[in-house]
N, C-alpha and C positions, 0 to 999 in steps of 0.2 A: 460754612459752608457745605451745603448739602451737594452730593453729586448727582449727575443724571439720573444716576441706578437708583439711588434712594427715592427720586422723584418718578420713574418710571415704576416702581415699586409699588409707591402710596397709590400711582394710578390703577395699578393691576389688584389691590387688596380692596383699593375703596370701590371700584367695580365690582368685585365679586360680593359686597356686600359687609365686609367689614366695617365694625364701629372703629370710632379715634383709639378707643381705649384697646380694642386688637390688635389695631395696626400700631400704637404704641408699645404694647408687649412684643411684636413680634420683628419692627423694626429698629426700635428706641428713639423714634420721632415725639419729641413733645405736641401736645393737643395744640398747641398755640400754631406748631409749626402744620400741623395735620389741618387745621382751621382754614390757613392762609393757602395750603395746596389744595384744598376742596375749593376755594373761590379761584386759585389762578388755573385751576386744570379741571374745572367744571365740564367745559367742552370733550376735552378727550376721556374723563372719567365716564361720561353721558354717550360716548361715541363706542367706547368699548362696552359698557352694558347692552346697547342696542345690536354690537357686532356679535356680543356671546350669545344673547337671545335668539338672533335671526340662523345663528348657526344650531342652536339646541331644536328650533323649529323644523330646522330644513332636516335635520337628523331623525325626527318623527315624522317628517310629512305633513305638520302641522300648519303651513305657513297659509295667509289667507290665499295667496296664489293658486296654492296647489287645491284647496278645498273650493274656490270658485271655478279652478281648471275642470275637476272632477264631477260638479256640479252642472256646469254649461255642457260639458260630455254627455252625460245623463239625459238633458233636457234635449238635448240633440237626438238622442237617440227614440226617447218618446215622441219627437214631432217628428221624426223618421215613420215610427210606428202607425203614427195618427194619420200620417199621410198615404199609409198603403192599407191602412183598415176599410173595409166596407161598413160605414155606420149603419147600415139599415140592417145588416146580418150582426153585427158585434154591438154588443150594449158599450159605448164610447164614453159613459160616466167614469170607469175607473180609471182609462187614460187621463181623461180632460181632468179629474182630480188630482192626479200625479203631476202633469203639465203645471197645473195651477200652483201646487205645492211646491213645486221644483224652482218654478218663475220666484216665488217671492223669498225661500231659500236661497235662490244665487241674488237678489235684490238686498236682501238682511245680510248679506256678506260685507257688501262694500260700505265700506267708513272710511271717509277721508282723514287720514292721519292728521293730530293736532302738531301744530308747528310749534307751539308754547309748552312745552314740558315743564312743571315744576319738578326741581329736584333738587337736593342739598338746601341752601340758604336762597331764599330769594324775599322781594319785597313787594311793596301792595302794587308798586307798576307791573313787576309781573305777573301778579294773579289777574291785575286788570287786562295785561294782555291775552292771559290765556281766554278770559270772558268775550273779549272780542272776538278771538279765534272762534270759539263757542257758537256765537252768535252768528258769524260768517258761513261756518258749516250747518248751520239750522236754515239759514235763508238759501244755502244750494241744496238742500233736502238731502244733506249727506249721515245725517244722524238721525235717529229714531227718535221720537218725542221720547220715548221712558231713557234713552241715554243722554239724550239733553239735558232732563231732568234730574239725573245722579250725578252730571256733570258740574251743573248749574247749583246745585246743593252743596256739592263739595269746596267749589270757591267759593259761594258764600260763606260757608263753615271757617275756611283757611282766611278770609278776608277779614272776618270777625274776629278770630283769635290771633290774626297780624294786628288789629288794631288794638286788642285789649294789651299785648306783647308791649307796643310804643307805648301806649298809654301808661302802663306801669312804668318803664322805664322813665318818662317826663317826671312821672310825682317821686320818685325816687333822687331823681336829678333836683327837684325844687325843695324836696326835703333836705337832700344835703345843703345848697345853697343857703337854706333858711336855718338851719341847724349850725351853721357856720358864722352864723353874724351873732347868736348868742352869747 
C-alpha cells in the first residue's frame, strides 16, 4: 500500500510534466500504479498545473487580467484625450485610429475559458463534451472564428484517433476470440 506522500509526490511530478517512465525512475512507482493514480488524481493534477501556470503568469505580469487592465487604461486615456481635442484644429485621425485599434485589442483579449479541458486519458464522451463547450462559446461570441476553427479541427482529429484506437482494440479482441476457437 502506497503512502499519502507517494501519492502527493506523483501528483506533483505529473503536474510538472514528467512522464510515467521518469516518475517510475524517481519514485519507484510501477507504471500501472502511475496509470491508476493518473485516473484517480486527474483533478488534483490539473489543478496543480493550473496553479503553477497562474503563478508563472503573475510573476511575469502576463495574465489576461493584467493585459486587459493595461489596454483598458490606455483606452481611457485615449478617450480623455479625444474629449479634450478640438477636432477642428487637430487631425483626429491618429487618435481615432488608436481608439479603434485599442478597442479591437481589448475585445480580442476576452475569451471565455473552456470548461472541458482534455488532459491525461479521456474518452469519446469527454471529446464530445468539449465540442459542446466550444459550440456554446461560439454562440456566446467569446471565441474568434479562427480560434473556433482551430479548436474544432483539433477535437475532430482527436475523435478520429480515439475511434481508430477503439476499433483496433476491438479487432484484436475478436482476433483473440477467433484464434482461441481454432
